[in-house]
Structure formats: C-alpha cells, structure tokens
C-alpha positions as CSV (number, residue, x, y, z in Angstrom):
1,X,39.2,59.0,127.3
2,X,37.6,61.5,129.3
3,X,39.1,63.5,131.9
4,X,37.1,61.9,134.3
5,X,37.9,58.6,133.1
6,X,41.4,59.1,132.8
7,X,41.8,60.4,136.8
8,X,39.8,57.2,137.8
9,X,42.0,54.9,136.2
10,X,45.0,56.4,137.2
11,X,43.7,56.5,140.7
12,X,42.3,52.8,140.6
13,X,45.9,51.4,139.8
14,X,47.2,52.8,143.0
15,X,44.4,53.1,145.5
16,X,41.6,50.4,144.3
17,X,41.0,47.6,146.2
18,X,43.2,44.7,146.2
19,X,42.6,40.9,146.8
20,X,39.0,40.3,146.5
21,X,38.5,36.9,144.8
22,X,36.8,38.1,141.9
23,X,39.0,40.9,140.9
24,X,40.8,40.3,138.0
25,X,38.7,37.3,136.9
26,X,37.6,37.1,133.1
27,X,35.3,34.3,133.5
28,X,31.6,35.5,133.2
29,X,30.3,33.0,135.7
30,X,32.5,34.1,138.4
31,X,31.9,37.7,137.7
32,X,28.3,37.2,137.4
33,X,28.2,35.4,140.8
34,X,29.9,38.2,142.6
35,X,27.8,40.9,141.2
36,X,24.3,39.1,142.0
37,X,25.8,38.5,146.0
38,X,27.1,41.8,146.0
39,X,23.7,43.6,145.5
40,X,22.3,44.7,148.9
41,X,25.2,42.8,150.7
42,X,28.5,44.1,152.1
43,X,31.7,42.7,150.8
44,X,33.0,41.4,153.8
45,X,29.9,39.0,154.0
46,X,29.9,38.0,150.2
47,X,33.7,36.7,150.5
48,X,32.7,33.6,152.4
49,X,29.6,32.9,150.8
50,X,31.2,33.2,147.2
51,X,34.1,30.7,148.2
52,X,31.4,28.3,149.5
53,X,29.1,28.6,146.4
54,X,32.3,28.0,144.0
55,X,33.3,25.3,146.0
56,X,30.1,23.7,145.4
57,X,29.2,24.8,142.1
58,X,32.3,25.8,140.1
59,X,30.9,26.2,136.7
60,X,27.8,27.6,135.4
61,X,26.9,23.7,134.3
62,X,27.2,22.5,138.0
63,X,24.8,24.8,139.1
64,X,22.3,24.3,136.4
65,X,22.4,20.6,137.5
66,X,21.5,21.2,140.8
67,X,18.1,21.4,142.2
68,X,17.1,24.8,143.8
69,X,16.9,23.0,147.0
70,X,20.7,22.5,147.0
71,X,21.0,26.2,146.0
72,X,18.9,27.9,148.9
73,X,21.0,26.4,151.8
74,X,24.1,28.0,150.4
75,X,22.5,31.4,150.5
76,X,20.6,31.2,153.6
77,X,21.8,34.3,155.5
78,X,22.4,36.5,152.5
79,X,18.8,37.4,152.4
80,X,16.5,38.6,149.2
81,X,16.2,35.0,148.3
82,X,14.8,35.8,144.9
83,X,18.4,36.4,143.8
84,X,19.1,32.7,144.5
85,X,16.1,31.4,142.6
86,X,17.0,33.8,139.7
87,X,20.5,32.7,139.9
88,X,19.3,29.1,139.3
89,X,16.9,29.7,136.7
90,X,19.6,31.7,134.9
91,X,22.0,29.0,135.1
92,X,19.7,26.8,133.7
93,X,19.2,29.1,130.6
94,X,22.8,29.2,130.1
95,X,23.5,25.5,130.3
96,X,20.3,24.7,128.1
97,X,20.0,27.3,125.6
98,X,23.4,28.9,125.3
99,X,25.5,25.7,125.5
100,X,26.9,27.0,128.8
101,X,28.3,30.4,127.3
102,X,27.3,33.4,128.6
103,X,26.1,36.1,125.7
104,X,28.9,38.5,125.3
105,X,27.0,41.7,124.9
106,X,25.2,43.8,128.0
107,X,22.2,44.0,126.0
108,X,21.8,40.2,125.4
109,X,22.9,39.3,129.3
110,X,20.1,41.9,130.5
111,X,17.8,39.3,128.8
112,X,18.6,36.6,131.2
113,X,16.7,36.0,134.6
114,X,17.6,38.1,137.3
115,X,20.3,40.3,135.5
116,X,19.4,44.0,135.3
117,X,20.9,46.5,133.2
118,X,23.9,47.6,135.3
119,X,25.0,43.7,136.4
120,X,24.9,43.0,132.7
121,X,27.1,45.9,131.7
122,X,29.5,45.0,134.5
123,X,29.7,41.4,133.2
124,X,30.4,42.5,129.6
125,X,32.9,45.4,130.6
126,X,34.9,43.1,132.7
127,X,34.8,40.0,130.8
128,X,34.6,41.3,127.0
129,X,35.7,44.7,127.2
130,X,32.6,46.1,126.1
131,X,32.1,49.9,126.4
132,X,28.9,49.7,128.8
133,X,27.8,51.9,131.6
134,X,27.1,50.7,135.2
135,X,25.0,52.6,137.7
136,X,24.8,50.4,141.0
137,X,24.3,52.3,144.2
138,X,27.8,53.6,144.9
139,X,28.0,54.7,141.3
140,X,24.7,56.8,141.6
141,X,26.2,58.7,144.8
142,X,29.3,59.4,143.2
143,X,27.7,61.0,140.1
144,X,24.9,62.4,142.0
145,X,27.6,64.3,144.1
146,X,30.3,64.8,141.3
147,X,27.5,66.6,138.9
148,X,24.9,68.0,141.4
149,X,22.1,65.5,140.4
150,X,19.4,66.4,142.6
151,X,16.3,64.2,143.4
152,X,15.8,60.6,144.8
153,X,17.8,58.2,142.4
154,X,15.0,55.9,142.4
155,X,12.8,58.3,140.8
156,X,12.6,57.7,136.9
157,X,13.9,60.9,135.8
158,X,16.6,61.1,138.0
159,X,17.6,57.5,136.9
160,X,17.6,58.8,133.2
161,X,19.8,61.9,133.8
162,X,22.2,59.4,135.9
163,X,22.2,56.8,133.0
164,X,22.8,59.4,130.5
165,X,25.8,60.6,132.7
166,X,27.2,57.1,133.0
167,X,27.2,56.7,129.4
168,X,28.8,60.2,128.6
169,X,31.6,59.4,131.0
170,X,32.7,56.1,129.3
171,X,36.4,56.0,128.4
172,X,36.9,55.6,124.5
173,X,40.1,53.3,125.0
174,X,39.9,49.8,125.8
175,X,40.2,50.2,129.7
176,X,36.9,49.0,130.7
177,X,37.6,46.5,133.4
178,X,40.2,49.0,135.0
179,X,37.6,52.0,134.7
180,X,34.8,49.9,135.9
181,X,36.4,48.6,138.9
182,X,38.1,52.1,139.7
183,X,34.4,53.4,139.7
184,X,33.4,50.8,142.2
185,X,35.9,51.1,144.4
186,X,35.8,54.8,144.3
187,X,31.9,54.8,145.7
188,X,32.9,52.0,147.9
189,X,35.8,53.4,149.7
190,X,35.9,57.2,148.9
191,X,32.7,58.7,148.1
192,X,30.7,56.8,151.0
193,X,27.6,57.6,152.0
194,X,28.8,59.1,155.6
195,X,32.1,60.8,156.1
196,X,33.3,60.6,152.5
197,X,37.0,61.2,152.2
198,X,37.1,64.0,149.8
199,X,40.6,64.8,149.8
200,X,41.4,61.3,148.7
201,X,39.0,61.6,145.6
202,X,40.6,61.7,142.4
203,X,37.7,63.7,140.8
204,X,37.0,66.1,143.3
205,X,37.6,68.9,141.7
206,X,34.9,70.4,140.3
207,X,32.6,68.5,142.7
208,X,29.3,70.4,143.1
209,X,28.4,68.6,146.3
210,X,31.7,69.3,147.9
211,X,31.6,73.3,146.3
212,X,28.4,73.8,147.4
213,X,28.4,72.2,150.7
214,X,25.7,69.8,150.0
215,X,27.7,66.3,150.6
216,X,25.1,65.1,152.8
217,X,22.3,66.4,150.7
218,X,23.5,64.3,147.4
219,X,22.0,62.1,146.3
220,X,18.8,63.0,148.0
221,X,17.4,60.4,150.4
222,X,14.2,58.3,149.5
223,X,10.9,60.1,150.5
224,X,9.6,59.0,153.8
225,X,6.8,56.7,154.1
226,X,4.8,54.8,156.8
227,X,6.2,51.3,157.2
228,X,3.3,48.9,158.1
229,X,3.6,46.4,160.6
230,X,2.3,43.0,159.7
231,X,1.5,40.7,162.4
232,X,1.9,36.5,162.3
233,X,1.9,33.6,164.9
234,X,4.5,30.9,164.2
235,X,3.7,27.5,165.7
236,X,6.9,26.6,167.1
237,X,6.2,22.6,167.7
238,X,9.0,20.6,169.6
239,X,9.2,16.8,169.7
240,X,12.4,15.7,171.5
241,X,15.3,17.3,169.4
242,X,13.1,17.7,166.6
243,X,11.1,20.8,165.3
244,X,8.1,21.4,162.9
245,X,8.9,23.4,159.9
246,X,7.1,24.2,156.5
247,X,8.3,25.1,153.1
248,X,7.4,28.7,151.7
249,X,6.0,28.9,148.4
250,X,8.6,29.2,145.8
251,X,8.0,32.8,144.8
252,X,7.4,35.8,147.5
253,X,8.8,36.2,150.8
254,X,11.4,33.7,151.7
255,X,10.4,31.8,148.9
256,X,11.3,27.9,148.9
257,X,12.7,28.3,152.4
258,X,12.1,26.4,155.6
259,X,10.0,28.3,158.5
260,X,7.8,27.4,161.5
261,X,4.2,26.9,160.0
262,X,2.7,30.8,160.2
263,X,-0.8,31.6,160.8
264,X,-2.8,35.0,160.3
265,X,-4.2,34.6,163.7
266,X,-3.4,33.2,167.2
267,X,-6.5,31.0,167.3
268,X,-5.7,29.2,164.0
269,X,-2.0,28.4,165.1
270,X,-3.7,26.8,168.1
271,X,-6.3,24.8,166.2
272,X,-3.1,23.7,164.2
273,X,-1.4,22.6,167.3
274,X,-4.3,20.6,168.7
275,X,-4.4,18.6,165.5
276,X,-0.7,17.6,166.0
277,X,-1.7,15.3,168.8
278,X,-4.7,13.3,169.9
279,X,-5.1,15.2,173.2
280,X,-4.9,19.4,173.0
281,X,-1.0,20.1,174.1
282,X,-0.5,23.1,176.3
283,X,0.4,26.5,174.2
284,X,2.8,28.6,175.4
285,X,2.7,31.9,174.0
286,X,6.5,33.6,173.6
287,X,7.2,37.2,173.3
288,X,7.0,38.6,169.9
289,X,10.0,39.2,168.0
290,X,10.3,41.8,165.0
291,X,12.1,41.3,161.7
292,X,12.3,44.5,159.3
293,X,12.0,44.1,155.5
294,X,12.5,46.9,152.9
295,X,8.5,47.8,153.0
296,X,7.1,46.3,156.2
297,X,8.2,45.2,159.7
298,X,6.7,41.2,160.4
299,X,6.1,40.9,164.3
300,X,5.8,37.5,164.9
301,X,4.7,35.5,168.0
302,X,6.0,31.7,168.5
303,X,3.4,29.6,170.2
304,X,5.5,26.8,171.6
305,X,3.9,23.4,172.0
306,X,5.9,20.5,173.2
307,X,5.2,16.8,172.2
308,X,6.5,13.6,174.0
309,X,7.4,12.5,170.1
310,X,6.9,13.8,166.8
311,X,3.9,12.4,164.9
312,X,4.6,10.2,161.8
313,X,2.4,11.4,158.8
314,X,0.1,13.6,161.1
315,X,1.9,16.8,160.8
316,X,-0.2,20.0,160.4
317,X,-0.5,21.5,157.9
318,X,0.2,18.6,155.4
319,X,3.4,20.5,153.8
320,X,5.0,20.4,157.0
321,X,8.2,18.1,158.3
322,X,10.1,17.4,161.0
323,X,13.8,18.1,161.4
324,X,16.5,18.1,164.0
325,X,17.0,21.8,165.4
326,X,20.3,21.6,164.1
327,X,19.6,20.2,161.0
328,X,22.6,20.5,158.4
329,X,22.0,22.3,155.4
330,X,18.7,23.1,155.7
331,X,17.7,26.4,154.0
332,X,16.1,28.6,156.6
333,X,16.0,32.5,156.8
334,X,18.0,34.2,159.3
335,X,15.1,34.9,161.9
336,X,14.6,31.4,162.1
337,X,18.3,30.3,162.3
338,X,18.7,32.0,165.2
339,X,15.3,30.9,166.8
340,X,16.5,27.3,166.3
341,X,19.9,28.3,167.3
342,X,18.7,29.8,170.8
343,X,16.6,26.6,171.1
344,X,19.2,24.3,170.4
345,X,21.4,25.7,172.9
346,X,18.8,26.1,175.7
347,X,17.7,23.1,177.9
348,X,14.6,24.9,178.9
349,X,13.1,26.6,175.4
350,X,11.4,29.2,177.6
351,X,14.6,30.7,178.6
352,X,15.6,31.5,175.0
353,X,13.1,34.3,175.5
354,X,13.9,36.1,178.6
355,X,12.0,39.6,177.6
356,X,8.2,40.1,177.2
357,X,8.6,42.9,174.3
358,X,8.8,42.5,170.8
359,X,12.6,42.6,169.9
360,X,14.2,42.6,166.7
361,X,15.5,39.2,164.8
C-alpha cells in the first residue's frame, strides 16, 4: 500500500465520517443511488431524498417498473434533473438486460446510462473491492493541492494528470472501500474549498499548496466567462384554487417537469391568455424573478390571469393541464414550487410579489 493510501486509511478509521445511510453498504443499487444524488448536492440535502427514494423504490427492479412520472416527483428540488431521467433509464437497462444485477467492474458500469468514470469506480470499489480510482470534485481538490497540480481541473490536460495521480496512489491491498471512503471524507471535511483544516490532514506533510502558500490558488478556478441572461414570460393562469401547468419536453432544461406555460415574448403570452376564455381576461404583469443556472440566468416574468373557473379541454397550449395549487406529488422545479407555495398561502396573489425589481428564486 502506498504511504499516501496507508495514511488515509488509518485516518479514516478514526476521523472519517460515520452514520451516513449509504456507508458500509455493499448493495450496488444503494451505492449507485447515493453517488448519483451526491453529484452537485450537499450531503445534508441528500439524506432525506435518499430515504424517501428507497422507501418508494427499495430495489432496482422497483425503480425499473415505475414510470418516469413516478420518479421525477421524488427528485424535485434536487436539481440537475437529467440525473433522475438517467437513473430511471439505467435501472431499466439493469433490470431488463442484466437480470437485475449490476456489472461488477468499473469498465462495464461506466457503459450504463448516467454512470461516469468516477461513479463507476466508486460502485466497483465499495461493492466489489475493485482497485479503481475515483475523481470527484473533492478528490480533484485534494490531489491538486497535495501534489501542486496547476490549471483548472475541467481542462482535459489537467484532468488527465489528476486521473493518472489517482491511479498511482491506489492501495495494492484489498482496502478499497476504506481507502475510497477516507479519500471522499478528507475532501469533504478537511481539505475543504475554503478554510481547510490543514492541521488535521493526514497527508499534510509534503503538501505543495501548504508549503508554497498556494492553498487558495489550488485547484485553479474556472476561467471567467460572461453569463448570458435569457428572458421568458410565464402565463400564470389561476382559476379558483387551480393553476395551469405545462409539461416540459423529456430532454433539456427541467425535462419532464411541470411549469407554467412559457413564452419568448410578452405578446405571445397575452395571446395565449386571451385564448383561455371567451372574453379577453385582464392580464397583470408581476415583477420579474431570476433563477441562476450553470451557464446562464433565467429572468422570467409571470403574467397573472384570473379566471372564474378552469376551462374544460380548452387549455392553451394544448399540452397544459389544470392542477390544484397544492397538487400532491407533482414534479415541478424549485422556482415553480416556491411560486405556487406563495400563491397558495396568499389570499391575494398580487401580494406574493411585494417588490418590482427582479429577484432570485
């Protein structure tokens, strides 16, 4: 075993995280689920979602037998919804082509929908003791600091260097679950992005970033880029205690989720509102809101239209449907959840937006 790996395993035995529901698990279904949920999401947030998901889908066969409409509501709020769609697609492949058994090697696991190289290695290491290297965001930070790897980790050349390091440092013995968990724990609890606890680090000796005073500089930040703003108008049609929602296409932003009908121009939204009723209803523009994505910011303006009752089979556009404001189990993205919750809690919908400036959602 390498000195690096030995130090990590020893440290993990005493100082690693304890009590997380997926720790010590050898079931690839549960390990896979936790790894997918933990991508881009904090542990404290994932714990509740993980428990609810397993309660509804305790095995890969149960997930495969469900429809994506049953899966998405349990994912709503976690973001990055392609993960949920890929999770469902992967479960069906495993159930239908693998007889419900996950492949036992990282190479084969990485061929499944939505399972990348690092996730495949984590499953193989935790469940099958395979000597496979992981390289998630936390591990990239640990290796970049410890060995002085310069450059943004998202760049191909830097990533190749980090993968090579991760493979070189693997233990030779069959301590892969302990080593992999300790490496994850080190990045999550000690070698943190800000204010790392270097005095508690088991591999601080020889750390390039610490020795050269470059802790804040490594790993290098993503090169700055101008984030564009995309404008949209949401038709917020209310009829008594119902709201009109439209399902997004299966692929792309918020794929498969329900949102208010969206338009590129205010005029198009107003025309849709007019087609909802025999007489043109009054339309009230509400202050714009903003929601930040990785590559752009969405600025959306709700156009409120209140109808005496929900039209039957005349909703515009045709794919939209009427739902109760507090519709149980409906898969909607977080900004829509908040919007509907504010409306449901307000006797006067206009009071849900007390300011006129765009605000974050």
